[in-house]
VOTI-357840 format. One record per atom (N, C-alpha, C, O): x, y, z; atom name; residue number from 1. Coordinates in steps of 0.2 Angstrom, whole numbers, m for minus. Each point is the difference from the previous one (the first is absolute). Layout:
# residues N
KOLSE       x       y       z   name   resi
KOLSE       X       Y       Z     CA    NUM
...
***
This chain:
# residues 54
KOLSE       x       y       z   name   resi
KOLSE    m114     144     167      N      1
KOLSE       5       0      m5     CA      1
KOLSE       1      m4      m3      C      1
KOLSE       5       0      m3      O      1
KOLSE     m10      m6       3      N      2
KOLSE       8      m6      m2     CA      2
KOLSE      m5      m2      m9      C      2
KOLSE      m5       3      m2      O      2
KOLSE       8      m6       1      N      3
KOLSE      m4       0     m10     CA      3
KOLSE      m8      m2      m2      C      3
KOLSE      m4       1      m5      O      3
KOLSE       2      m5      11      N      4
KOLSE      m5      m6      m1     CA      4
KOLSE      m5       9       1      C      4
KOLSE      m3       2      m5      O      4
KOLSE       2       2      11      N      5
KOLSE      m7       5       1     CA      5
KOLSE       2       6      m8      C      5
KOLSE      m5       3      m2      O      5
KOLSE      14      m3      m1      N      6
KOLSE      m2       2      m5     CA      6
KOLSE      m5      m4      m6      C      6
KOLSE      m5       3      m3      O      6
KOLSE       7      m7       2      N      7
KOLSE      m3      m6      m4     CA      7
KOLSE      m7       1       2      C      7
KOLSE      m3      m3      m5      O      7
KOLSE      m3       5      11      N      8
KOLSE      m7       1      m1     CA      8
KOLSE      m3       5      m5      C      8
KOLSE      m5       0      m3      O      8
KOLSE      10       4       4      N      9
KOLSE      m3       9      m2     CA      9
KOLSE       2      m1      m7      C      9
KOLSE      m1       6      m2      O      9
KOLSE       3     m11      m3      N     10
KOLSE       4       0      m6     CA     10
KOLSE      m9      m5      m2      C     10
KOLSE      m3      m5       3      O     10
KOLSE       1       9      m9      N     11
KOLSE     m11      m1      m2     CA     11
KOLSE       3      m7       1      C     11
KOLSE       6      m1       1      O     11
KOLSE     m13      m4      m2      N     12
KOLSE      m1      m6      m3     CA     12
KOLSE       4      m3      m8      C     12
KOLSE       3      m6      m1      O     12
KOLSE      m4      12      m5      N     13
KOLSE       2      m1      m5     CA     13
KOLSE       7       0      m2      C     13
KOLSE       3      m4      m4      O     13
KOLSE      m1       7       9      N     14
KOLSE      10       1      m1     CA     14
KOLSE       3      m7       1      C     14
KOLSE       3      m4      m3      O     14
KOLSE      m7       2      11      N     15
KOLSE       4      m7       2     CA     15
KOLSE       3      m1      m2      C     15
KOLSE       5       4      m1      O     15
KOLSE      m5     m12      m4      N     16
KOLSE       6      m1      m5     CA     16
KOLSE       5       4      m1      C     16
KOLSE       5      m2       1      O     16
KOLSE      m6       8      m4      N     17
KOLSE       5       7      m3     CA     17
KOLSE       5      m3       7      C     17
KOLSE       5      m4       0      O     17
KOLSE      m9       9       5      N     18
KOLSE       4       0       4     CA     18
KOLSE       3      m5       3      C     18
KOLSE       4       3       4      O     18
KOLSE      m4     m10      m5      N     19
KOLSE       0      m7       1     CA     19
KOLSE       6      m2      m2      C     19
KOLSE       4      m3       4      O     19
KOLSE      m4       5     m14      N     20
KOLSE       5       0      m4     CA     20
KOLSE       4       2       0      C     20
KOLSE       4      m2      m4      O     20
KOLSE      m3       9       8      N     21
KOLSE       5       7       2     CA     21
KOLSE       3      m2       6      C     21
KOLSE       5       3       0      O     21
KOLSE      m6      m9       5      N     22
KOLSE       2       2       5     CA     22
KOLSE       4      m7      m1      C     22
KOLSE       5      m1       2      O     22
KOLSE     m10      m5      m7      N     23
KOLSE       5      m6       0     CA     23
KOLSE       8       1      m4      C     23
KOLSE       6      m1       2      O     23
KOLSE      m7       5     m10      N     24
KOLSE       5       4      m1     CA     24
KOLSE       5       1       5      C     24
KOLSE       5      m4       1      O     24
KOLSE      m7      12       4      N     25
KOLSE       5       2       3     CA     25
KOLSE       4      m3       5      C     25
KOLSE       6       2       1      O     25
KOLSE     m12     m11       1      N     26
KOLSE       6      m3       4     CA     26
KOLSE       4      m4      m4      C     26
KOLSE       5      m2       3      O     26
KOLSE      m6       0     m10      N     27
KOLSE       4      m3      m2     CA     27
KOLSE       8       4      m3      C     27
KOLSE       4      m3      m3      O     27
KOLSE      m5       8       5      N     28
KOLSE       3       8      m3     CA     28
KOLSE       7      m1       7      C     28
KOLSE       6      m1       1      O     28
KOLSE     m12       1       4      N     29
KOLSE       5       0       7     CA     29
KOLSE       3      m7       3      C     29
KOLSE       2       0       6      O     29
KOLSE      m2      m4     m10      N     30
KOLSE       1      m6       1     CA     30
KOLSE       6      m2      m4      C     30
KOLSE       3      m5       1      O     30
KOLSE      m3      11     m10      N     31
KOLSE       5      m2      m3     CA     31
KOLSE       8       6       4      C     31
KOLSE       6       0       1      O     31
KOLSE     m14       4       1      N     32
KOLSE      10       5       4     CA     32
KOLSE       5      m4       5      C     32
KOLSE       5       0       3      O     32
KOLSE     m10      m5      m3      N     33
KOLSE       3      m2      10     CA     33
KOLSE       5      m4      m3      C     33
KOLSE       5       0       3      O     33
KOLSE      m7      m6     m10      N     34
KOLSE       2      m2       0     CA     34
KOLSE       9       1      m5      C     34
KOLSE       4      m3       0      O     34
KOLSE      m5      11      m2      N     35
KOLSE       5       0      m4     CA     35
KOLSE       6       4       8      C     35
KOLSE       6      m1       1      O     35
KOLSE     m10       3       3      N     36
KOLSE       5       4       5     CA     36
KOLSE       2      m8       5      C     36
KOLSE       5       1       4      O     36
KOLSE      m8      m6      m5      N     37
KOLSE       4      m4       6     CA     37
KOLSE       5      m4      m4      C     37
KOLSE       4      m3       3      O     37
KOLSE      m4       4     m11      N     38
KOLSE       3      m2      m6     CA     38
KOLSE       5       4       2      C     38
KOLSE       4      m3       4      O     38
KOLSE      m3       8      m4      N     39
KOLSE       5       4      m3     CA     39
KOLSE       5       2       8      C     39
KOLSE       5       4       1      O     39
KOLSE      m9      m7       5      N     40
KOLSE       5      m1       8     CA     40
KOLSE       1      m6       1      C     40
KOLSE       2       0       6      O     40
KOLSE      m2      m6      m8      N     41
KOLSE       1      m6      m3     CA     41
KOLSE       8       5      m2      C     41
KOLSE       4       2       4      O     41
KOLSE      m3      m1     m11      N     42
KOLSE       3       0      m4     CA     42
KOLSE       4       4       4      C     42
KOLSE       6      m2      m1      O     42
KOLSE      m6       7       5      N     43
KOLSE       3       3       2     CA     43
KOLSE       6      m1       6      C     43
KOLSE       4       4       2      O     43
KOLSE      m8     m11       1      N     44
KOLSE       1      m4       5     CA     44
KOLSE       3      m6      m1      C     44
KOLSE       0      m4       4      O     44
KOLSE       2       3     m10      N     45
KOLSE       4      m5      m3     CA     45
KOLSE      m4      m8       1      C     45
KOLSE       3      m5      m1      O     45
KOLSE      m8       5       2      N     46
KOLSE      m7      m6       0     CA     46
KOLSE       1      m4      m5      C     46
KOLSE       3      m5       0      O     46
KOLSE      m5      10      m4      N     47
KOLSE      m4      m2      m8     CA     47
KOLSE       8      m4      m4      C     47
KOLSE       0      m5      m4      O     47
KOLSE       4       7       6      N     48
KOLSE       5      m6       0     CA     48
KOLSE      m1      m8      m3      C     48
KOLSE       0      m4      m5      O     48
KOLSE       0       5      15      N     49
KOLSE       1      m7       3     CA     49
KOLSE     m10      m4       0      C     49
KOLSE      m2      m5       4      O     49
KOLSE      m3       8      m9      N     50
KOLSE      m4      m2      m1     CA     50
KOLSE       1       1      m4      C     50
KOLSE      m6      m1      m1      O     50
KOLSE       8       1      m3      N     51
KOLSE       3      m3      m9     CA     51
KOLSE       4      m5       2      C     51
KOLSE       0      m2      m5      O     51
KOLSE       4      m2       8      N     52
KOLSE       7      m6       0     CA     52
KOLSE      m9      m2       4      C     52
KOLSE      m3       0      m6      O     52
KOLSE      m1       0      10      N     53
KOLSE      m3      m4       2     CA     53
KOLSE      m6      m1      m8      C     53
KOLSE      m2      m6      m2      O     53
KOLSE       0      10      m1      N     54
KOLSE      m6      m5      m6     CA     54
KOLSE       4      m3      m4      C     54
KOLSE      m3      m3      m5      O     54
***
C-alpha cells in the first residue's frame, strides 16, 4: 500500500500529470507544515527570540 505501487497502476501517458500532481501536493503539505511550525513557535514564544537574533 505504498505510493510506488499505486504509481505503477497509472497508465504511462498520465505519468507526467501524476508526478506534477504529487509535486504540487508535496509543496502544499510542506507549506502547511511550515505554517503549523510557525504558529507553534509563536505560541512557545521562541519567535521573539528569533527576531532578536536577526
